[in-house]
C-alpha positions, 0 to 999 in steps of 0.5 A: 468454503463460504464465509458470511460477509462481515458487514452483514454479520455485524449488521445483525449483531450490532446494527447501530454500531458505526461502520464508516465515518466519511466527513459528516456522514456516519453509516451504521452497520445496518445502513452499510449492509443495506447500501451494499446490498442495493449496489450489488442488486444494481450491478446485477441489473446492469448485466454484471455476472460473476467474474466480470471486471469493473474498472473504477478510478478509486482512491478512497471516497465513500462511493468507492468503498461501497462499490468495492464491497458491492462487487464482493457480494456480486462476485464482480472483480473490482479493478481500482485505478489511480484517478490521477492516471491520464485517460490513455493509461487508464484505457491501456490498463482496462484493455489488459484487464479485458474490462469494458465498463468503468464506474466513475466514483472519483473521476469526471473524465470523458471516456471513449466508446471502448470503456463505457461508463456505468452509474449507480445510486449510492444512497438507496438501500435494499432488504437483505433477506438471506445472509450474503456469503463470500466464496473464498475461491471467488476472484474479487479484485486486481491491484496494479503494482507500482511499476517503479521497476517496470511495467505495472502488473495486474495482481489478481486476488481471491477472497481467501487471500484478503481474509487470511491477510486480515486474520493474520495481521490482527494477531500482531495488530489487534482490531476490535469494535472500538477501533477506528482505522483511518484509510490513509492509503488509497484503495488502488494500493494493496495497503489501502484495499486491505484496511476495510477487511481488517476493520469489518472482520472485527466490527470496527470503523473505517474512517475515510481520509477526505483531506490529508491536510487536516490530518493533525487536527482530525487525529485529535478530534476523531476516534482514530486508533489505527493508522498506516503511514509511510515515513514521510507522512509521519514526518509531516505530522510531527512537523505540524506539532502532532503528539500521540498523547492528544489522540486515541492512537494505539497502533501505528504501522509504517511501511513503503520505504526505509524506516528512519531511526530518528523517526522511530526514536521520536515516536517511541519517546512520545509514547507510541512505538511504531510497528514496521511491515514488509508486504507486497501486492502479491501477498495481499499486503503484510507478510512480516510485521515487527518492531523496528529494532535495526535497519531493514528488520521487519519482524517474523512472518505472520500466520498463513505466510511462509518466507524463505531466502534462496541465494539472497532472494526473499521468496514467499507463499501461503494463504495470502498468495495471489492467483497470478498476474492477469493480462489479456484474459490469461492468468500467469501464476508466476510461481516456481515448481514448489509454489514459491513466489520470487519477490526479487527482494534481497534479504536474510534472517537475523539471529532472532529469526526476523527477516531483514530486507536489504532492497530490490535485487533489480536496483543493485548495480556495479560501480568499478567492480563493487556491488552497490545496493541503493537501499543501503545508502538510502537507509543511512541517509534517512537516519540523518536527523534532517532528512525526511526521505531519500532515493538513490539511483545509478547514472552512467559514468565513463570510468566506473560504469555507473555511480550513485546519485542521491535525491534528498527531501529535507524536513529539517535544515539542509546541511552541506554536501561535505557534511553528507559525504562524511555522514555516509562515509561514517557507516558505508564504504567510500565507493557508496558515497553519492557523486551528486546530491539533488533536490527532491522534485515536487509533486512526487507521490508516496511511492516514487518511481526509480525509473523516473528519478533515474531519468531526472538525474541523468537530465539534470547532470547533463545540464551541469 
């Protein structure tokens, strides 16, 4: 099935309407269409053919966005990496993708011979004579999983996955031509890569997040109507004095971590009730979306997605389901005999038919014969009015096997360990009270690695 590229469609319907805002740069749909066309031609002239893979250290620059959509037109698989990755890690991931070339849209590394840099002119424009079509079955991108529970995996998508994801999302989070969605999540993360699909299908504007530290002022000065954040980003906004009343925000989507009840209450009192989502790279982002009414509640499945719970494990399938994991030229579908993907997430459906996510099955551990799910402790901790984020890991214990230890990131005034013990014990069994309270380490990204935190906890406790 062929779909007309949405950028080209709106270039014909509303050619002067702004499609992308990047600082002082404003690109209309006509200009965006012509620049993407030029880049697609440059890819072809550089010898790229359908199915080739192009690595790009890409977080969220204008050049990265243009390249991602030029790859769609040229049927090249766009493979964004975190620009912060060291060269050795980028090379390892590129080899697994069997990609031999890299476009340095957001990197100035010197690459060894096995990964050849290619460069393009991002300012040139080209005529678009024939309406460019996107083949729904076309392989279009890879997204590496975070690797927080193991080795990162390369999630391979088709165009159809992202189109279905965007259309299903729009039924609960409407997007129109007057919408401006801030690209506040990176393109190497599924939550960032899918935002332009949602926006361009509706003919709205993608607003690039070139400086997160100016976000409070930009929200008041720019026409940003849609915002995707993790809870810690929203806490920082509120701490800066942010009020949605002084902005044009109408949709706020939270995800990526336990959703703090005080945060939801604060936003609701300010007149903007956030929505919460459950999603994963393997399902091209959102699976369920809803209003956060209770801990772990993420709403019902969106159109085009199916969800079931088997022996406590969430399983998914549908139109947004990925092709499989790409590794050394082989694609592993990673599905069971019925075509379901086992997420390794623990959950259940509540009486209203909404999905409740309890945490990762891989994260659970046994302490003195009792099952402990770290996310249950984390949810209780972030419901404390002074805690911005929390992460709980298991550390070895000579008597109990393993015990929970908590890292705390305060956004308010810190309280005593005794007060934290009481706070957890009021809602959870005594065996779930962490044995130690550790300070949140500096320089942590928006998706912390449990493996690294566990190693840090063992090291810190060994020195005490």
